[in-house]
MARKOLMAR-717440 format. One record per atom (N, C-alpha, C): residue in three letters; x, z, y. Coordinates in steps of 0.02 Angstrom, whole numbers, plus 50000, padded with zeros to 5 digits. Layout:
MARKOLMAR-717440
ALAXZY/...
This chain:
MARKOLMAR-717440
MET509915847156769/MET509325851356763/MET508705846956761/LYS508195850056727/LYS507585846356723/LYS507185847256787/LYS506955841656810/LYS506555841856870/LYS505825840556850/ILE505405845556858/ILE504715845156834/ILE504255846456892/LYS503765842056900/LYS503255843056951/LYS502575842056919/ILE502205847256913/ILE501535846756887/ILE501075844956945/LEU500795839256942/LEU500385836656996/LEU499645837556978/VAL499295841257018/VAL498585842157007/VAL498225836557043/LEU498155831057008/LEU497825825257037/LEU497195823856998/ALA497075817656981/ALA496465815956945/ALA496485818556874/CYS495975817556837/CYS495935820056768/CYS496485816756726/ALA496795820656683/ALA497335818256641/ALA497185820256570/LEU497615817756525/LEU497515819256455/LEU497485826656441/CYS497895830356476/CYS497955837456461/CYS497415841656494/PHE496985838756534/PHE496555842756576/PHE495805841756563/GLY495605836656526/GLY494895836156513/GLY494675829056504/VAL494025828156492/VAL493735821556481/VAL493195820456533/SER493225814956568/SER492725813256618/SER492755805856632/ALA492275803556672/ALA492255796456691/ALA492525795856761/ALA492825789956775/ALA493105788756841/ALA493005781456858/PHE493115779756921/PHE492995772856943/PHE493625769756972/ALA494195772656958/ALA494825769956984/ALA495375771256933/GLN495955768156947/GLN496535769256904/GLN496685776656900/VAL496805779056840/VAL496965786056831/VAL497635787556863/SER497665792956901/SER498275794656937/SER498795797956891/VAL499375798856919/VAL499915801956881/VAL499735809256867/GLY499815811356805/GLY499635818156786/GLY500235822856784/ILE500835820256772/ILE501435824456768/ILE502025820156788/SER502525823356819/SER503115819756842/SER503735823456817/VAL504215819656790/VAL504805822556758/VAL505425819156786/GLY505975822956789/GLY506605820156815/GLY507035816856763/ILE506825816656700/ILE507215813756645/ILE506825807956615/ALA507155802356602/ALA506815796556573/ALA506605797956501/PRO506045795256480/PRO505835796056410/PRO506275792056363/PRO506315794056300/PRO506725790256251/PRO506425783356239/ALA506815779256205/ALA506575772656186/ALA506005773256135/LEU505595768156133/LEU505045768056084/LEU505305767056014/PRO505105771055966/PRO505325769955897/PRO504975763855867/VAL505315760555822/VAL505025754855785/VAL504695757655722/TYR504055756255712/TYR503705758955655/TYR503195753855629/VAL502965755055569/VAL502465750755536/VAL501775753455551/GLN501335748855571/GLN500645750855586/GLN500235751855522/PRO499905757655514/PRO499475758455456/PRO498845754255462/ALA498515753055407/ALA497915748855407/ALA497335752555440/CYS496925748555475/CYS496325751355507/CYS495845753855453/PRO495635760255456/PRO495235762955401/PRO494485761955409/VAL494255760755471/VAL493535760455485/VAL493385754455529/ASP492875750855512/ASP492665745155553/ASP492455747655623/GLY492725744555674/GLY492555746555742/GLY493075751055776/TYR493555753655737/TYR494085757555768/TYR494585753055804/LEU494865755655859/LEU495365751955897/LEU496025755755894/TRP496565751855904/TRP497235754655898/TRP497455757755964/GLN497685764055960/GLN498005767456017/GLN498755767856001/PRO499185764356038/PRO499905764456023/PRO500195771556032/GLY500725772855993/GLY501075779156002/GLY501445779256069/TYR501575785256094/TYR501905785956159/TYR502255792756162/TRP502705793256209/TRP503055799556222/TRP502665803656273/ALA502465809656254/ALA502175814456301/ALA502705819656318/TYR502535824056364/TYR503035828756388/TYR502765835856390/ASP503185840456366/ASP503035847556370/ASP503535850856417/PRO503305854656468/PRO503765857456517/PRO504295862056487/SER504155865056430/SER504625869756399/SER505115866356352/ASP504875861456312/ASP505275858556258/ASP505425851156266/GLY505185848056319/GLY505365841156331/GLY504885836156298/TYR505155830156286/TYR504745824656260/TYR504585825556186/TYR503985823656168/TYR503775823556097/TYR503355817256086/TRP503375814856023/TRP503055808656006/TRP502335809855982/VAL501875806356015/VAL501175806355993/VAL501075800255949/PRO500935801055885/PRO500905795355839/PRO500375790255860/GLY500535783955847/GLY500025778755854/GLY499465780055805/VAL498845778655824/VAL498275780455782/VAL497685775955795/TRP497275774855744/TRP496645771255751/TRP496115776255774/VAL495755774655827/VAL495255779255856/VAL494605775555868/ALA494075779455872/ALA493415776655886/ALA493325776355962/PRO493115770655990/PRO492995770256062/PRO492385774356081/PRO492335776656144/PRO491745780456164/PRO491105776356163/ASN491175769856175/ASN490595765356173/ASN490835758456151/PRO490395754556118/PRO490575747656101/PRO490695743556165/GLY491135738856160/GLY491285734556218/GLY491855736956261/LEU492135742956247/LEU492675745556288/LEU493345744356253/TYR493855743256295/TYR494545742256272/TYR494975748156296/TRP495515749356258/TRP495975754756276/TRP496565752056314/THR496685754956373/THR497295753656411/THR497785759256398/PRO498365757956367/PRO498825763356347/PRO499115767156407/SER499335773156392/SER499705777056441/SER500405774156449/TYR500725775656505/TYR501415773456515/TYR501765777856566/TRP502425777656564/TRP502845781156612/TRP503095776156664/GLY503085778256727/GLY503345774056781/GLY503805777956827/TYR504365774956844/TYR504855778056889/TYR504625776956961/GLU504465782456995/GLU504215782057063/GLU504465788157103/GLY504755786757161/GLY504955792257205/GLY505475796857177/GLY505935794357136/GLY506465798457109/GLY506285802157045/SER505705800957016/SER505515804356954/SER505085799656912/TYR504975801756849/TYR504585797756802/TYR503885800756796/GLY503405796756819/GLY502715799156819/GLY502335796456758/PHE501905800656731/PHE501505798856672/PHE500815796456695/HIS500665790156678/HIS500015787156694/HIS499575787556632/VAL499035791056638/VAL498595792356581/VAL498195786056563/GLY498145784856497/GLY497745779156474/GLY496995780256485/TYR496615774956478/TYR495895775356490/TYR495535769756453/TRP494885770456448/TRP494445765356420/TRP494115761456476/GLY494025754956465/GLY493695750756515/GLY493465744156485/PRO493095740156524/PRO492835733756499/PRO493385728556486/GLN493965729556514/GLN494535725256499/GLN495175729456504/VAL495695726856473/VAL496325730456473/VAL496665729656540/GLY496885735356568/GLY497215735256633/GLY497965735356627/PHE498285737856679/PHE499015737956683/PHE499295743956647/TYR499775742856603/TYR500105748456567/TYR500865747956572/GLY501085745756631/GLY501795745856646/GLY502205740156618/GLY501885735456584/GLY502265730156552/GLY502645732356490/ILE502465738256464/ILE502815741056406/ILE502595737356342/ASN503085735656301/ASN502945732156238/ASN502815737456184/TYR502185739256176/TYR502005744056123/TYR501905740656055/GLY501845734156055/GLY501745730555992/GLY501025730855968/TYR500885727055914/TYR500225726855882/TYR499675725155932/GLY499795719755969/GLY499305717256017/GLY499455719056088/TYR499845724356098/TYR500035726456166/TYR500755724356180/GLY500835718056200/GLY501495715356212/GLY501765716256282/GLY501395719756325/GLY501605720856394/GLY501075718656443/VAL500685713656424/VAL500145711156467/VAL499525710156424/GLY498975713356441/GLY498345712456405/GLY498375715056333/PHE497895712556293/PHE497855714556223/PHE497635708456182/TYR497995707056127/TYR497865701056087/TYR497725702956014/GLY497525709156004/GLY497385711255936/GLY496665710355914/GLY496255707555957/GLY495555706355939/GLY495115706756001/GLY494445706555989/GLY493975706756045/GLY493275708356020/TRP492865710456067/TRP492165712156052/TRP491735705756052/SER491275705556002/SER490815699955997/SER490165702355965/GLY489635702256006/GLY488975704355980/GLY488955711555957/GLY489305715955992/GLY489305723055974/GLY489765724855917/HIS490135719955892/HIS490615721255838/HIS491305719055860/PHE491795722455835/PHE492485720755853/PHE492785716255800/ARG493075710755822/ARG493415706055778/ARG494175706955785/TYR494505707755728/TYR495225709355726/TYR495635703055714/ASN496165702255754/ASN496635696855744/ASN497175699455696/THR497115697555633/THR497575700155582/THR498275697055587/ALA498375692555635/ALA499055689955647/ALA499485695255681/VAL499165700155713/VAL499555705255750/VAL499355712355732/VAL498785713455699/VAL498595720255680/VAL498475720555605/ASN498515726555578/ASN498435727755507/ASN497765731255494/VAL497365728455450/VAL496715731355436/VAL496625731955360/ASN496175736355341/ASN495975737055271/ASN495405732155258/ARG495565726755224/ARG495075721355216/ARG494495723255170/THR494565728755135/THR494005730855092/THR493435733855133/VAL493605736255193/VAL493085739255236/VAL492995735455301/VAL493485731455320/VAL493455727655383/VAL493405720255364/HIS492875717055388/HIS492755710055369/HIS492755705455430/ASN492685708155489/ASN492675703955549/ASN493395702655572/THR493685697655544/THR494385696155559/THR494485688855575/TYR495035687155606/TYR495245680355619/TYR496005680355627/VAL496305674555630/VAL497025673855636/VAL497185669255695/ASN497575671855743/ASN497805667955801/ASN498535669755813/ARG498975665555788/ARG499685666955794/ARG499975664655861/SER499605661055900/SER499875658555964/SER499975664256015/VAL499665669956003/VAL499725675456051/VAL500285680256033/ILE500635678755979/ILE501185683155958/ILE501735682956010/VAL501955688956031/VAL502485689556081/VAL503115692156046/ASN503645688156047/ASN504285690256018/ASN504675694056071/ASN504545700456074/ASN504855704756124/ASN505155710856088/ASN505805711456090/ASN506145716956056/ASN506335722556103/ASN506095722356165/ASN506255727556213/ASN505865733956196/ARG506225739456184/ARG505905745756165/ARG505905750756223/THR506035748456284/THR506025752856341/THR505335755956350/SER505315762456365/SER504685766056366/SER504435767556436/PHE504745764856488/PHE504515766356556/PHE504575760256601/ASN504205760356655/ASN504205755056704/ASN504605757256765/GLY504985752456792/GLY505375753956852/GLY506105752456842/PRO506525754256892/PRO507245752956887/PRO507545755956824/GLY507925751856788/GLY508215753956725/GLY507745753056666/GLY507115751256679/GLY506625750156627/GLY506325743156633/VAL505665742856628/VAL505315736456635/VAL505115735556708/ASN505385730356739/ASN505225728956809/ASN504645723956812/ARG504055726656816/ARG503465722456818/ARG502915725856859/ARG502525721756894/ARG501965724256935/ARG501315721156909/PRO500745724356924/PRO500115721756899/PRO499945714956928/ASN499675710656885/ASN499455704056908/ASN498735704756935/ALA498445699056954/ALA497775699156985/ALA497255701856937/GLN497275699856873/GLN496785702256825/GLN496865709856812/GLU497475712056810/GLU497585719256799/GLU497375723356860/GLN497485720656919/GLN497245724056979/GLN496485724456980/SER496165719256957/SER495435719456952/SER495205724756902/ALA495565725256847/ALA495395730356797/ALA495495737456824/MET495975738256868/MET496105744856897/MET495525747256940/ARG495135742456967/ARG494575744357011/ARG493915745156973/GLU493935743856909/GLU493315744356869/GLU493175751556848/ARG492595752556819/ARG492395759156795/ARG492805760856733/HIS493105766856733/HIS493525769156678/HIS493215775256645/VAL493355775856581/VAL493145781656542/VAL493775784956515/GLN493805791456523/GLN494405795156504/GLN494465795756428/PRO495055797856404/PRO495155798556331/PRO494635803156300/THR494475801656238/THR493975805556202/THR494265812256179/SER493825816656157/SER494055823156133/SER494505822456072/GLN494385817356030/GLN494815816255973/GLN495515814255995/GLN495555810156046/GLN496205808156071/GLN496585814056100/LEU496235818456135/LEU496555824356163/LEU496795829056109/SER496395830156058/SER496605834556004/SER497185831555965/HIS497205824855961/HIS497765821455927/HIS498425822855963/GLN498415822556030/GLN499025824056068/GLN499195831356062/GLN498705835656064/GLN498835842856059/GLN499155844655991/ALA498915841455938/ALA499205842755872/ALA499945840555870/ALA500095835055903/ALA500795832755905/ALA501235837655943/SER500965840655995/SER501355845356036/SER501515851755998/HIS501135853255944/HIS501245859255904/HIS501705857955844/ASN501905851755835/ASN502335849955779/ASN503045849155805/ARG503485853855785/ARG504165853855811/ARG504555847655790/SER504385844755733/SER504755838855710/SER504595832655751/GLN504105833055796/GLN503925827355838/GLN504325827255903/PHE504685832555918/PHE505055832955981/PHE505705829055977/ALA505865825556031/ALA506475821456032/ALA507095825756025/SER507075831956048/SER507655836356042/SER507805838055969/VAL507305837155926/VAL507385838555854/VAL507495832155814/ASN507085827055827/ASN507115820955786/ASN507575815655816/HIS507825816655877/HIS508295811955909/HIS508005804955913/GLY507365804555929/GLY507045798155939/GLY506745795055876/LYS506775798655820/LYS506495796055757/LYS506005801255730/PRO505385801155754/PRO504905806255734/PRO504725805855660/ALA504555811655631/ALA504355811855561/ALA503705808155550/ALA503235809155596/ALA502585805655593/ALA502575800555649/ALA502705794255633/ALA502705789055683/ALA502015786455698/ALA501575786555647/ALA500895783855654/ALA500425787355607/MET499775786755621/MET499255789555578/MET498685784555573/ASN498325784755515/ASN497775779955507/ASN497155782055547/LYS497095788555561/LYS496555791055604/LYS496735798155625/VAL496355800855672/VAL496475807555695/VAL496355812455637/ASN496825816855627/ASN496805821655571/ASN496815818255503/GLY497075812155502/GLY497115808355439/GLY497805808555409/LYS497995803055377/LYS498655802655344/LYS499195800955396/SER499775803955384/SER500355802555427/SER500825797855392/PHE501165793655431/PHE501635788755404/PHE502275788955444/ASN502845788155408/ASN503485787955443/ASN503605780955471/THR504205779755497/THR504345773455530/THR504335767555482/THR504465768755418/THR504465763355369/THR503775762155338/GLY503275765955358/GLY502605765055332/GLY502445769155271/ARG502905773555251/ARG502765777855194/ARG502365783955215/THR501935786055170/THR501515791855184/THR501925798255186/VAL501805802355236/VAL502125808855243/VAL501605814055226/SER501725817655171/SER501235822555148/SER501205828455196/ALA500665832155191/ALA500585838155233/ALA501115843255218/ALA501295843855152/ALA501815848655133/ALA502485846755164/THR502635840155166/THR503255837855197/THR503255839255271/MET502685838055303/MET502625839455374/MET502735846855388/GLN502455851155345/GLN502545858355355/GLN503275860355346/ARG503605857455296/ARG504315858955286/ARG504735856655345/ASN504585850655368/ASN504945848055426/ASN504835852455487/ASN504215854555496/ASN504045858855553/ASN504395865555547/ALA504395868455487/ALA504735874855477/ALA505485874255487/SER505775868755462/SER506495867655472/SER506665866855545/ALA506245863055581/ALA506375862155653/ALA506295868755690/ALA505805872755671/ALA505715879255703/ALA506305883855689/ALA506575883555628/ALA507165887755611/ALA507775885655652/ARG507865879055658/ARG508435876655699/ARG508365878855771/GLN507755878555797/GLN507635880655865/GLN507755888155873/ALA507565892055821/ALA507675899255823/ALA508425900855824/ASN508815896955786/ASN509545897955786/ASN509845896355854/VAL509585890955884/VAL509825889155951/VAL509665894656001/ASN509045897355997/ASN508855902756042/ASN509285908956030/HIS509435910355966/HIS509845916155950/HIS510545915355977/ASN510825909355969/ASN511495908155995/ASN511515908656071/ASN510985906156102/ASN510955906556175/ASN510895913856198/ALA510525917856158/ALA510445924956176/ALA511095928656166/ALA511525926456120/ALA512165929856107/ALA512715927756154/ARG512595922856195/ARG513105920356240/ARG513355925256292/PRO512955930256314/PRO513225934856365/PRO513885938156346/VAL514045938656279/VAL514685941456258/VAL515265937356287/ASN515165930956293/ASN515695926556318/ASN515795927356393/HIS515345930956427/HIS515435931656498/HIS516045935856515/GLN516245940456468/GLN516855944256481/GLN517465939756481/ALA517475934956433/ALA518025930156433/ALA518015925856495/ALA517415924256516/ALA517365920156576/ALA517565924156638/ALA517525930956634/ALA517705935056692/ALA518445936256697/LYS518845934856643/LYS519565936256644/LYS519925932656700/PRO519795926156711/PRO520145922956767/PRO520035926656832/GLN519425929356843/GLN519295932956904/GLN519705939356908/THR519755943056849/THR520165949056847/THR520895947456860/ARG521115941956830/ARG521815939956841/ARG521935938456914/THR521445935156944/THR521505933657015/THR521535940057056/ASN521105945057037/ASN521125951357073/ASN521795954757065/ASN522095954457003/ASN522745957456992/ASN523275954057035/VAL523235947557039/VAL523715943957080/VAL523655945957152/GLN523025946757175/GLN522915948857244/GLN523175955857255/ALA523065960357205/ALA523305967257211/ALA524065967357214/ASN524405963457170/ASN525135963057172/ASN525385960357238/HIS525025955557264/HIS525215952657328/HIS525155957857383/GLN524605961657381/GLN524515966957431/GLN525025972357423/ALA525185974157359/ALA525685979257347/ALA526375977057371/ALA526505970557369/ALA527155968057390/ALA527225967857465/ARG526665968357501/ARG526715967857574/ARG527115973557606/PRO527015980057585/PRO527435985357616/PRO528175984157607/ALA528375981857547/ALA529095980557537/ALA529335975157583/GLN528925969957591/GLN529115964557636/GLN529165967057707/GLN528665971357725/GLN528685974057793/GLN529295978457804/GLN529465982757753/GLN530055986957759/GLN530685982757765/HIS530735977557724/HIS531315973157727/HIS531365969957796/ALA530795967757823/ALA530795964757890/ALA531005969857942/ALA530785976257934/ALA530955981557982/ALA531705982857980/VAL531995982857918/VAL532715984057912/VAL533105978557945/GLN532895972357933/GLN533225966757965/GLN533175967258041/HIS532595969458064/HIS532515970058137/HIS532955975658165/ALA532995981258126/ALA533405986758149/ALA534145984858149/GLN534355981058096/GLN535045978758094/GLN535205973858149/ALA534695969958166/ALA534815964858218/ALA534845967858287/ARG534535973758298/ARG534515976658365/ARG535205978658390/PRO535635982258350/PRO536305983858376/PRO536715977758392/GLN536665972758348/GLN537045966658362/GLN536835963458427/GLN536165963158436/GLN535915960258498/GLN536145964458558/HIS536135971258550/HIS536335975658605/HIS537075974758622/VAL537485974158570/VAL538195973158582/VAL538315966458616/GLN537975961458592/GLN538055954858623/GLN537835954958695/GLN537285958558708/GLN537055958958778/GLN537565962558821/GLN537875968158795/GLN538375971658833/GLN538995967358846/GLN539215963758794/GLN539795959458803/GLN539655954058854/HIS539055951158850/HIS538865945958897/HIS538855948658968/ALA538585954758977/ALA538565957759044/ALA539265959159070/ALA539715961459023/ALA540405962859045/ALA540765956659067/VAL540655951159030/VAL540975944859049/VAL540725942659117/GLN540065943259127/GLN539795941359193/GLN540085945659248/HIS540175952159233/HIS540435956759284/HIS541165955259300/THR541565953859248/THR542275952559259/THR542375945859293/GLN541955941059278/GLN542015934559311/GLN541825935059384/ALA541335939459399/ALA541115940059469/ALA541575944459510/ALA542005948559478/ALA542425953359514/ALA542925950059560/PRO543295944759540/PRO543765941659586/PRO543445939259649/VAL542855936759644/VAL542515934159704/VAL542355939759751/GLN542135945659722/GLN541955951259765/GLN542595954259797/ARG543155954759761/ARG543765957859787/ARG544105953459839/SER544015946959834/SER544355942459881/SER543965941659946/GLN543345944259949/GLN542945943360009/GLN543255946760071/PRO543575952860067/PRO543865955760128/PRO544405951360159/ALA544855948560116/ALA545375944260144/ALA545075938160176/GLN544555935860147/GLN544225929960175/GLN543895931760241/HIS543645937960249/HIS543315940060310/HIS543825941660365/ALA544415944460344/ALA544905946460394/ALA545265940360422/ALA545455935660381/ALA545815929860406/ALA545545923760371/PRO545065920460400/PRO544765914560369/PRO545235908660368/GLN545675908660319/GLN546155903260312/GLN545995899260249/PRO546215893160245/PRO546045888960186/PRO546395890960124/ARG546975894560127/ARG547345896160068/ARG546955900760021/PRO546685906260043/PRO546295910459997/PRO545705906659965/GLN545385902460004/GLN544805898759976/GLN545025893959922/GLN545625890859932/GLN545875886359880/GLN546085890259819/ALA546375896159829/ALA546565900259772/ALA545955902659734/ARG545435904559772/ARG544825906859739/ARG544505901459698/MET544535895359718/MET544245889859681/MET544655888159620/GLN545305889659621/GLN545735887959565/GLN545795893559514/GLU545625899659533/GLU545725905259490/GLU545345904759424/PRO544725902959420/PRO544395902559354/PRO544725897659307/GLN545105892659333/GLN545405887759289/GLN546075890159262/HIS546475893959303/HIS547155895759282/HIS547195902759255/ALA546705906959268/ALA546765913959247/ALA546115916259216/PRO546005915459147/PRO545385917659116/PRO545355925059105/GLN545925928959106/GLN545915936059092/GLN545765940059156/PRO545345945159151/PRO545155949159211/PRO545745952759241/GLN546235955559202/GLN546795959259229/GLN547255954859270/GLN547365948759246/GLN547785944059284/GLN547465942259350/GLN546805941759352/GLN546455940259414/GLN546555945859464/HIS546515952059442/HIS546615957759488/HIS547335957959512/ALA547795956259467/ALA548495956359487/ALA548655951059538/GLN548375945459533/GLN548495940059581/GLN548145941459647/ALA547585945059644/ALA547205946259706/ALA547535951359750/ARG547905956359723/ARG548205961559764/ARG548755959059810/PRO549215954859787/PRO549715952259836/PRO549385948659893/GLN548875945159881/GLN548535941559936/GLN548275946459988/GLN548005952059964/GLN547745956960012/GLN548325960060053/GLN548875961660021/GLN549445964460057/GLN549725959460106/HIS549805953460084/HIS550065948260128/HIS549615947160187/SER548975947360173/SER548495946260227/SER548555952060276/GLY548645958160250/GLY548715963960296/GLY549355963560337/GLY549895960960306/GLY550525960460342/GLY550475955660399/GLU550155950260390/GLU550085945460445/GLU549665948460501/LYS549165952360484/LYS548745955360536/LYS549145960660576/HIS549565964360541/HIS549955969460575/HIS550435966160624/LYS550745960760607/LYS551195957260652/LYS550815955160714/
């Protein structure tokens, strides 16, 4: 699931234009990492004094990430540099740090945006006497209108890392002393043209990563509301952009339609539950039969147990009978012979009738001796 936290903090790209005196705070936080930066060709600078704003991934809470094309823009005042926006992984989510204007370039996450923004500072040119001088070793300009140029190839950074965020899994870098100093300087927020540029990108379905899969139709523009260029540097006409947008909207409509039709599949998804209920019902229906079977077994077992108990009681009674019948002779004439016979009787005579037969002569004999 998407984890979205809209943070009402300092001014952000989506909320207005104002001046500030500190690093711009995080404006939005997302639980999904932004896509990799696309590789594209920079269009030529169309106006002397324009500065390059690198393309970046912005986020829409409803439709996800979309690409804001790189574009040449007019600074709010001469002498100011643009610090690009960047995403940073903080506290379990990806926070968007809004770009700003300032007297020097600050920290932008160490992201390699290219064309002078290699991760640290800016090497695409500098201000001199109220005019901007372009380093054509790293930026592309229209030499028919831009004449303040120079070439410095020593600042070229060979960095092919296209990671679009700072933090674990991305670019692991922290601000240096110069960047920390820039963070404490006076900042100017994005201009109205920059805000409208991002807003226009958010309305173009072909710019969303869910549609273009990381390859936006318009990778860069020569100026706000100007010409659009694809990743290879070819011009993308307005008609092509409209067709792409309409096609993307149609695909999204089909996806929405299919998602709306999915409740029909809930019946199929409910079958396992019905089957489970049937199994439970069969199991419950089988319980009376099991109980009846158990009752029959119990009823059948009761006579057997009763018979066994009666037989056991009879055996105990018959075994105890000789001892009880021999007690009078033992009381009348306490002689050792009856006691010895009584001790031997269980071993030689297991049948009850034989025991009674043997006991009667002893009683008669005992009576005869007493009579004498």
